[in-house]
VOBA-1610 file (N, C-alpha, C; in pm, whole numbers, padded with zeros to 5 digits, always signed):
BEGIN
Met+06867+05027+02391Met+06788+05044+02507Met+06842+04975+02628Arg+06852+05051+02734Arg+06889+04985+02857Arg+06769+04970+02953Glu+06747+04853+02995Glu+06630+04829+03099Glu+06641+04888+03223Gln+06782+04927+03262Gln+06809+04992+03372Gln+06773+05157+03371Val+06792+05199+03268Val+06735+05336+03241Val+06584+05356+03248Leu+06508+05248+03201Leu+06365+05251+03222Leu+06313+05230+03350Arg+06390+05149+03413Arg+06368+05136+03560Arg+06400+05263+03651Gln+06488+05332+03614Gln+06535+05452+03677Gln+06425+05557+03652Phe+06361+05555+03533Phe+06249+05643+03501Phe+06150+05618+03585Phe+06116+05489+03611Phe+05995+05443+03674Phe+06020+05471+03831Glu+06159+05479+03874Glu+06189+05525+04019Glu+06197+05657+04029Ala+06169+05739+03925Ala+06202+05895+03934Ala+06348+05927+03942Lys+06438+05838+03910Lys+06579+05860+03913Lys+06644+05912+03781Ser+06563+05912+03683Ser+06602+05968+03545Ser+06471+06030+03491Thr+06503+06112+03389Thr+06398+06185+03327Thr+06345+06123+03198Ala+06237+06192+03156Ala+06171+06134+03039Ala+06280+06160+02903Ala+06349+06282+02918Ala+06444+06311+02814Ala+06539+06207+02821Glu+06604+06180+02949Glu+06709+06068+02949Glu+06649+05942+02878Leu+06528+05894+02917Leu+06483+05780+02871Leu+06473+05783+02725Ala+06440+05911+02669Ala+06406+05925+02519Ala+06550+05899+02444Arg+06651+05961+02505Arg+06782+05946+02447Arg+06830+05815+02447Asp+06792+05740+02557Asp+06854+05607+02562Asp+06787+05524+02462Ile+06646+05546+02449Ile+06564+05465+02354Ile+06609+05485+02186Ala+06631+05610+02178Ala+06672+05655+02039Ala+06761+05553+01956Gly+06732+05515+01848Gly+06829+05450+01767Gly+06831+05271+01809Ser+06769+05248+01910Ser+06761+05112+01950Ser+06687+05005+01866Ala+06593+05072+01796Ala+06523+04986+01699Ala+06561+05008+01576Lys+06579+04899+01492Lys+06638+04913+01353Lys+06538+04836+01257Lys+06488+04907+01154Lys+06415+04809+01051Lys+06509+04738+00982Thr+06490+04607+00957Thr+06564+04517+00876Thr+06498+04464+00746Ser+06373+04489+00747Ser+06297+04460+00620Ser+06161+04534+00634Pro+06078+04529+00545Pro+05951+04610+00559Pro+05853+04563+00673Met+05881+04425+00693Met+05794+04370+00811Met+05886+04328+00946Thr+06010+04354+00941Thr+06095+04300+01035Thr+06177+04407+01101Ser+06189+04412+01237Ser+06286+04505+01311Ser+06358+04423+01412Val+06458+04476+01463Val+06535+04436+01553Val+06550+04537+01669Thr+06532+04513+01795Thr+06543+04618+01903Thr+06651+04573+01985Ser+06757+04638+01997Ser+06870+04616+02095Ser+06830+04659+02234Val+06845+04569+02334Val+06809+04584+02468Val+06917+04531+02561Glu+06973+04625+02638Glu+07045+04560+02750Glu+06982+04538+02873Asp+06990+04393+02904Asp+06916+04357+03028Asp+06961+04393+03149Met+06870+04409+03251Met+06935+04454+03393Met+06940+04325+03473Asp+06999+04344+03581Asp+07031+04207+03659Asp+06931+04169+03753Asp+06850+04269+03784Asp+06740+04230+03893Asp+06612+04239+03857Asp+06517+04160+03913Asp+06361+04173+03874Asp+06330+04299+03936Phe+06204+04370+03858Phe+06162+04488+03880Phe+06001+04463+03841Thr+05915+04507+03928Thr+05778+04513+03914Thr+05711+04634+03857Val+05655+04621+03737Val+05589+04747+03678Val+05446+04768+03738Thr+05413+04885+03782Thr+05271+04922+03819Thr+05206+04998+03716Thr+05065+05011+03739Thr+04992+05101+03669Thr+05036+05231+03674Ala+05064+05294+03798Ala+05116+05423+03806Ala+05233+05455+03729Met+05318+05358+03718Met+05455+05381+03620Met+05413+05381+03472Ala+05304+05301+03426Ala+05261+05321+03300Ala+05188+05466+03273Val+05119+05505+03371Val+05074+05637+03366Val+05185+05748+03358Ala+05271+05709+03429Ala+05378+05833+03432Ala+05435+05817+03282Leu+05438+05692+03215Leu+05490+05732+03070Leu+05390+05778+02985Cys+05270+05776+03015Cys+05168+05840+02927Cys+05176+05986+02953Asp+05183+06032+03077Asp+05199+06176+03106Asp+05333+06223+03041Ala+05448+06155+03037Ala+05549+06212+02977Ala+05529+06226+02815Val+05460+06146+02777Val+05430+06169+02627Val+05331+06291+02609Ile+05216+06281+02678Ile+05118+06401+02671Ile+05175+06527+02712His+05276+06548+02777His+05353+06662+02813His+05466+06691+02707Gly+05491+06614+02631Gly+05586+06625+02512Gly+05722+06605+02550Asp+05741+06541+02677Asp+05875+06508+02702Asp+05926+06362+02649Leu+05848+06292+02594Leu+05874+06176+02539Leu+05812+06147+02423Pro+05857+06120+02296Pro+05788+06098+02179Pro+05705+05985+02195Ala+05566+05982+02131Ala+05478+05880+02146Ala+05537+05757+02082Asp+05609+05747+01984Asp+05657+05630+01928Asp+05756+05557+02028Ser+05799+05619+02109Ser+05901+05553+02205Ser+05836+05430+02282Leu+05686+05451+02307Leu+05630+05354+02372Leu+05624+05218+02308His+05652+05216+02173His+05662+05111+02089His+05777+05018+02144Thr+05894+05073+02163Thr+06013+05017+02200Thr+06012+04980+02353Ile+05954+05074+02438Ile+05930+05037+02578Ile+05844+04929+02592Gly+05720+04927+02522Gly+05629+04815+02538Gly+05693+04673+02487Phe+05759+04677+02379Phe+05834+04567+02345Phe+05935+04510+02447Ala+06016+04614+02491Ala+06110+04569+02593Ala+06055+04519+02722Leu+05936+04564+02773Leu+05880+04502+02876Leu+05819+04373+02846Met+05772+04347+02726Met+05737+04221+02688Met+05829+04114+02683Ala+05940+04155+02627Ala+06050+04049+02597Ala+06153+04038+02699Ser+06134+04120+02812Ser+06220+04117+02935Ser+06190+03988+03016Asp+06308+03945+03060Asp+06309+03828+03182Asp+06307+03899+03309Arg+06321+04029+03324Arg+06351+04103+03455Arg+06219+04194+03479Phe+06163+04244+03389Phe+06032+04337+03415Phe+05896+04247+03434Gln+05837+04295+03538Gln+05723+04177+03550Gln+05604+04275+03595Trp+05498+04223+03585Trp+05360+04294+03629Trp+05266+04174+03639Asp+05159+04201+03712Asp+05065+04085+03745Asp+04946+04112+03646Gly+04935+04045+03541Gly+04848+04063+03434Gly+04713+03999+03491Asp+04716+03904+03596Asp+04583+03851+03639Asp+04519+03951+03726Lys+04601+04031+03805Lys+04543+04118+03895Lys+04519+04261+03816Asp+04599+04292+03713Asp+04588+04407+03635Asp+04583+04395+03482Glu+04480+04333+03440Glu+04472+04294+03311Glu+04495+04414+03210Val+04439+04534+03267Val+04441+04659+03172Val+04572+04686+03153Leu+04657+04680+03272Leu+04800+04701+03251Leu+04862+04628+03142Ala+04841+04483+03149Ala+04883+04390+03066Ala+04851+04424+02914Asp+04710+04455+02897Asp+04648+04477+02774Asp+04731+04607+02714Val+04762+04725+02797Val+04821+04835+02739Val+04965+04813+02688Ile+05034+04740+02781Ile+05173+04709+02740Ile+05189+04633+02613Ala+05084+04535+02591Ala+05076+04473+02454Ala+05046+04563+02347Asp+04952+04642+02370Asp+04904+04767+02261Asp+05035+04833+02241Trp+05104+04885+02333Trp+05215+04963+02296Trp+05337+04881+02223Ser+05340+04744+02256Ser+05453+04673+02198Ser+05413+04644+02040Cys+05295+04662+02005Cys+05249+04621+01865Cys+05147+04718+01809Pro+05180+04842+01804Pro+05090+04932+01762Pro+05018+04923+01637Glu+05064+04847+01543Glu+05016+04825+01431Glu+04898+04737+01414Ile+04867+04673+01522Ile+04755+04576+01534Ile+04648+04656+01607Asn+04651+04727+01700Asn+04531+04784+01766Asn+04528+04943+01754Tyr+04631+05013+01825Tyr+04617+05165+01845Tyr+04758+05234+01804Ser+04757+05304+01694Ser+04875+05361+01662Ser+04930+05452+01792Leu+05047+05486+01789Leu+05094+05564+01913Leu+05101+05700+01872Thr+05002+05784+01886Thr+04973+05908+01899Thr+04935+05966+02014Val+04965+06117+02043Val+04924+06181+02157Val+04783+06142+02201Glu+04699+06154+02104Glu+04554+06124+02137Glu+04525+05986+02195Asn+04585+05877+02125Asn+04582+05752+02176Asn+04639+05731+02308Val+04759+05799+02335Val+04824+05775+02460Val+04728+05844+02578Gln+04657+05949+02533Gln+04544+05998+02637Gln+04433+05899+02657Arg+04393+05812+02553Arg+04309+05709+02574Arg+04374+05589+02674Phe+04502+05550+02641Phe+04588+05448+02730Phe+04558+05501+02868Arg+04601+05630+02890Arg+04603+05684+03034Arg+04470+05670+03098Gly+04356+05707+03023Gly+04234+05698+03059Gly+04175+05545+03119Trp+04235+05445+03035Trp+04195+05306+03055Trp+04290+05267+03175Leu+04422+05311+03183Leu+04502+05278+03310Leu+04453+05335+03448Thr+04398+05451+03437Thr+04329+05518+03549Thr+04195+05478+03589Arg+04139+05390+03494Arg+04008+05341+03501Arg+03903+05470+03500Ala+03952+05589+03419Ala+03854+05698+03412Ala+03754+05636+03289Glu+03809+05549+03203Glu+03742+05494+03094Glu+03758+05329+03099Pro+03651+05267+03055Pro+03667+05109+03026Pro+03754+05081+02930Tyr+03844+04987+02941Tyr+03927+04929+02835Tyr+03838+04864+02746Pro+03848+04890+02616Pro+03745+04851+02500Pro+03759+04702+02478Ala+03656+04624+02450Ala+03677+04485+02425Ala+03754+04473+02287Lys+03832+04355+02283Lys+03920+04348+02171Lys+03823+04274+02056Pro+03855+04284+01928Pro+03773+04213+01843Pro+03807+04063+01845Thr+03738+03975+01824Thr+03770+03821+01813Thr+03869+03801+01708Gln+03988+03743+01723Gln+04076+03696+01630Gln+04018+03593+01553Asn+04062+03600+01417Asn+04030+03494+01314Asn+04149+03429+01276Pro+04185+03311+01338Pro+04305+03243+01327Pro+04323+03175+01190Ser+04224+03174+01114Ser+04249+03126+00977Ser+04272+03232+00870Arg+04265+03354+00927Arg+04316+03473+00849Arg+04456+03479+00826Gly+04537+03454+00942Gly+04684+03424+00921Gly+04776+03527+00865Asn+04737+03668+00864Asn+04807+03770+00811Asn+04922+03802+00910Leu+05040+03806+00879Leu+05160+03852+00956Leu+05160+03980+00936Val+05183+04060+01035Val+05174+04215+01012Val+05306+04259+01033Ser+05384+04211+01143Ser+05515+04252+01164Ser+05586+04141+01248Val+05710+04170+01268Val+05806+04080+01348Val+05914+04176+01406Thr+05914+04155+01533Thr+06020+04240+01602Thr+06109+04147+01698Glu+06245+04156+01683Glu+06320+04056+01748Glu+06399+04147+01850Lys+06434+04080+01952Lys+06522+04135+02054Lys+06672+04090+02040Lys+06745+04187+02039Lys+06891+04162+02027Lys+06948+04208+02171Ser+06997+04111+02243Ser+07041+04140+02371Ser+07189+04195+02358Val+07227+04309+02424Val+07355+04366+02412Val+07411+04361+02561Arg+07535+04345+02552Arg+07610+04331+02680Arg+07662+04459+02719Arg+07682+04471+02859Arg+07744+04592+02904Arg+07881+04602+02888
//
């Protein structure tokens, strides 16, 4: 996956189909609990907005982007040194990106759940409260590692 292609999607310079092709095959399962996602970093900083996340939801809802692509996108956004968003000003955006990056924790990546994400991002519905974490539970669900690739 190339961060630049995701940025171009956000800037309406590439299509959801181009983004889907770029993401395909970038995540590899290395064990039942571990995967590695190959990401080519971009050179400049870029700020992600709620409207851009809504555009991703729309692409999934319209069938132009597979719902599970949001897993790779969410992880890439979280692991990136270049993509930024203001989680203090838009906590829902930060929560949704985190949800995408680890769907096995909260919400599986289905079209129905992507419609919910869209509703939360547009504030048509309130983002639900998260259950309190039990730190003594200590169950590891998954590990995703970033493999930076060079141009």
